[in-house]
C-alpha positions in Angstrom: 171.9 147.2 35.5 173.5 145.5 38.7 171.4 148.1 40.8 168.4 146.7 39.2 169.8 142.6 39.5 170.7 144.0 43.1 166.8 145.1 43.5 165.8 142.2 42.3 167.9 140.3 44.2 166.8 141.5 47.2 162.9 141.4 46.5 163.8 137.6 46.4 165.4 137.7 49.2 162.2 139.6 51.4 159.9 137.6 50.4 161.1 134.4 52.5 161.9 136.3 55.1 158.0 137.7 55.1 156.6 134.8 54.5 158.2 133.0 58.0 157.3 136.1 59.8 153.8 135.8 59.1 154.5 131.7 59.9 155.3 132.6 63.3 153.0 135.5 64.0 149.9 132.4 63.0 151.8 130.0 65.3 152.1 132.7 68.0 148.7 133.5 67.6 147.3 129.9 67.6 149.6 129.1 70.5 148.1 132.2 72.4 144.5 131.0 71.4 144.9 127.8 73.4 146.6 129.3 76.0 143.5 131.7 76.3 141.2 128.4 76.4 142.7 126.6 78.8 142.7 129.5 81.1 139.2 129.5 80.5 138.5 126.1 81.0 140.7 126.1 83.9 139.0 128.7 85.4 135.4 127.4 84.7 136.3 124.0 86.6 138.1 126.3 89.3 134.5 128.5 90.1 132.8 125.1 89.9 134.3 122.9 92.2 134.3 126.2 94.6 130.4 126.2 94.4 130.8 122.9 95.2 133.0 123.1 98.4 130.5 126.4 99.5 127.0 124.6 98.6 128.9 121.4 101.1 129.9 123.9 103.6 126.4 126.0 103.8 124.6 122.3 103.8 126.9 121.3 106.7 126.5 124.5 108.9 122.5 124.2 108.4 122.7 120.4 109.2 124.5 121.0 112.4 122.3 124.2 113.1 119.3 122.1 113.1 120.7 118.9 114.9 121.8 121.1 117.6 118.4 123.3 117.8 116.1 119.9 118.1 118.3 118.4 120.1 118.4 121.0 122.6 114.3 121.6 122.1 114.3 118.1 122.9 116.1 118.5 126.2 114.0 120.7 127.4 110.6 119.4 126.3 108.6 116.7 128.5 108.7 113.4 126.4 104.4 112.1 126.2 103.5 109.2 124.9 103.9 108.4 121.7 104.8 105.8 118.4 107.9 105.6 117.2 107.9 105.8 113.5 111.0 104.4 111.0 111.3 104.3 107.8 111.2 101.9 104.6 110.7 104.0 102.0 112.0 103.5 98.9 113.8 100.5 96.8 115.1 97.8 99.7 118.8 97.8 99.5 122.4 97.9 100.7 123.2 100.9 98.9 120.1 102.9 99.1 118.2 104.8 101.8 115.9 101.9 102.7 118.8 99.0 104.3 118.8 96.7 106.9 121.3 98.3 108.5 119.8 101.5 108.4 116.4 100.0 109.6 117.4 97.9 112.1 119.7 100.7 114.0 116.2 102.5 113.8 113.9 100.0 115.4 116.7 99.4 118.2 116.4 103.2 118.8 112.6 103.6 118.9 112.7 100.4 121.5 114.9 101.8 124.0 113.3 104.9 123.7 111.3 106.4 126.6 107.5 106.6 126.5 107.1 104.6 123.6 103.5 103.0 123.5 104.5 101.1 120.0 107.3 101.1 117.2 105.5 101.7 113.4 107.5 100.8 110.3 106.1 103.3 108.0 106.3 101.4 104.6 106.2 103.0 101.6 108.3 100.5 98.8 107.9 98.4 96.1 110.3 95.9 97.4 114.0 94.7 96.4 116.9 93.0 97.8 115.7 89.2 99.4 118.9 89.8 101.5 118.3 93.1 102.9 114.2 92.2 103.6 115.2 89.1 105.5 117.6 90.5 107.7 115.1 93.3 108.8 112.5 90.5 109.4 114.6 88.6 111.4 115.5 91.3 113.4 111.9 92.3 114.3 111.3 88.8 115.4 114.5 89.1 117.5 113.1 92.5 119.1 110.3 91.2 119.2 111.2 88.7 121.9 113.4 91.1 123.8 110.3 93.7 123.8 107.4 91.7 124.3 106.1 94.7 125.9 106.5 96.8 122.6 104.5 96.1 119.8 106.1 96.2 116.7 103.6 97.5 113.7 103.5 97.8 110.6 101.6 100.5 108.3 101.6 101.2 104.5 101.6 103.8 102.6 101.1 104.0 99.2 103.1 100.3 98.8 104.0 98.2 100.5 104.6 95.3 98.0 107.1 92.1 97.5 109.9 92.6 99.8 108.8 95.4 101.8 105.6 93.4 102.5 108.2 90.2 103.8 109.7 92.8 106.2 106.0 94.0 107.5 104.7 90.0 108.0 107.2 90.1 110.9 105.2 92.7 112.6 102.7 91.9 115.0 99.6 93.7 112.9 99.7 95.0 109.6 97.6 98.5 108.9 97.1 100.3 105.2 95.7 102.8 103.8 92.3 101.9 101.6 94.2 102.3 98.3 97.5 101.3 99.1 99.0 98.4 97.3 100.0 95.0 99.3 100.9 91.7 98.1 103.4 90.8 94.6 104.6 87.8 97.3 107.2 86.6 94.6 110.4 87.2 93.1 111.5 88.3 89.4 115.1 88.6 87.5 115.3 90.4 84.7 117.3 90.8 81.6 118.2 91.2 77.8 119.7 89.3 75.3 121.4 90.6 72.5 122.8 87.8 70.5 121.1 88.0 67.0 121.7 92.1 67.5 125.9 91.8 67.5 125.5 88.9 65.1 123.6 91.4 62.5 126.0 93.8 63.7 129.0 91.6 62.7 130.1 92.0 65.9 132.6 89.5 68.1 131.9 88.9 71.4 134.9 87.7 73.3 134.5 86.4 76.9 137.0 84.1 78.9 136.0 81.7 82.0 136.9 79.2 83.7 133.8 77.3 84.6 131.6 76.1 82.3 128.9 78.3 83.4 130.4 81.3 84.8 129.0 83.4 82.1 125.5 82.5 81.9 123.8 85.5 82.2 125.9 87.1 80.2 123.4 89.2 78.0 125.2 88.5 74.8 125.4 84.5 75.3 122.6 82.0 74.6 121.4 80.4 78.0 120.9 76.9 77.9 117.7 74.6 79.1 120.0 73.3 82.0 121.3 77.2 82.7 117.2 78.3 82.8 116.0 75.5 84.8 119.0 76.1 87.4 118.4 79.9 87.4 114.2 78.9 88.1 115.4 77.2 90.7 117.1 79.4 92.3 114.2 81.9 92.3 112.2 78.9 93.6 114.0 78.3 96.3 114.0 82.2 97.3 110.2 82.2 96.9 109.6 79.4 98.8 111.9 80.7 102.1 109.3 84.1 101.2 105.9 81.9 101.6 107.4 80.0 104.6 108.5 83.3 106.2 105.1 84.9 105.5 103.3 82.1 107.0 105.3 82.2 110.2 104.3 85.8 110.7 100.7 86.3 109.8 99.8 82.6 110.7 96.1 81.7 110.8 95.4 85.2 109.9 95.7 84.4 105.9 92.6 83.7 104.3 93.3 83.4 100.6 94.4 80.4 98.5 97.5 80.0 96.7 96.9 83.2 94.4 98.2 85.1 97.8 101.8 84.0 97.0 101.3 84.0 92.7 102.9 87.7 92.8 99.4 89.3 92.6 98.8 93.0 94.7 95.9 94.3 95.9 94.1 97.5 97.6 94.2 97.7 101.5 90.5 96.6 101.4 91.1 93.8 99.3 94.4 92.6 101.4 91.8 92.6 104.7 89.6 90.1 103.4 93.0 87.8 102.8 94.4 88.1 106.1 97.6 90.0 104.3 96.5 92.8 106.8 94.6 93.8 109.9 93.0 96.8 109.7 92.5 99.9 107.3 93.8 102.9 108.7 95.3 106.0 108.5 98.5 107.0 110.3 97.1 109.0 112.2 93.9 106.8 113.1 96.1 104.5 114.3 97.8 106.8 116.2 94.4 108.0 118.4 93.6 104.6 118.3 96.8 103.2 120.7 96.9 106.5 122.5 94.3 108.9 122.1 95.8 111.6 119.9 98.2 111.7 117.5 102.1 111.6 118.7 104.8 110.4 116.7 107.8 110.8 116.6 111.0 109.4 113.8 113.5 107.3 115.0 114.9 106.6 111.8 118.8 107.3 111.2 119.0 110.8 109.9 121.5 110.2 106.5 124.6 112.6 107.0 124.9 115.6 104.5 127.7 113.8 102.6 125.4 110.9 102.0 122.3 113.3 100.9 124.7 114.7 98.5 126.5 112.2 97.1 123.2 110.2 96.5 122.5 113.4 94.7 124.9 114.0 93.0 125.6 110.6 92.1 123.4 109.9 89.2 124.3 113.1 87.6 128.0 112.1 87.5 127.1 108.6 86.2 124.9 110.3 83.6 127.4 112.4 82.3 130.3 110.1 82.4 128.1 107.2 80.8 128.3 104.8 83.5 125.3 102.7 84.6 123.9 101.2 87.4 125.0 98.0 89.4 120.8 97.2 89.0 121.9 96.5 85.1 124.2 93.7 85.7 123.0 90.4 84.6 123.3 88.1 88.0 120.9 90.0 90.0 117.4 88.7 91.6 114.8 91.2 93.3 111.5 91.1 95.4 109.9 93.6 93.0 
């Protein structure tokens, strides 16, 4: 009986030990699994950053080789009479390719070049920042006084609207392709209001300001009539500046009435009849007209390799992490 009792007692003691051992093994298995998962994740990130570094390295090398090759080629060949091209491409904004500093630098480079017959702003833009457009406009007027022997011209490719037309109007003459879109002399400010939506959802909006009008463009706050009138006066003032500068640039060539300042756009053919442009020509035709052959050289400052990579990666990263562009902020107005 005592042996049986001892045997039963031994089995009772063995049960908890076995359960504890199994629990320890399960814990160890989970720890190993999490460790392996973490190592795999870390390895994937290492591979990603190595790939990014190698891509950047090869892009830098390619950029250097390209620059050295063409710089050397440029020294060996004779400089011929040519048109200097400066691009105004895409939305005009301080953070985009078409920013005032880059465009103005290109204009100065072209005007200082040898054998330059004329500088041509090659425009393909829907417009953008009033400030950036005004900076380029004023720089063109200044450079025309400094270099009266070299005309600054504008040629519109697909579109030269709003802020892009603002820039073009400073040039001595404006040329377009027949189907180019020109005009849109106006100012716009747009956004959304979500007040009713958050009320229905039961969401409480908490905004603290110093200054009763500080948050008047907040999309979750109602706009009063006084605030609406004030903001429309800001847009109207900018529009008046736009109109005055276009009139100063185009002068008596403008033939249309007030409709040309209403924000409408026209084709190149239509714009010629309104005096918004001077002639319908392709860029090649313009070059042959001025110098007898197609000789074009681009003086737009090249973007650095880092700038090109960041411009490509920026929107992708913003999309991945859920960030929105600064264009979506309420307090913004553009010539678009």
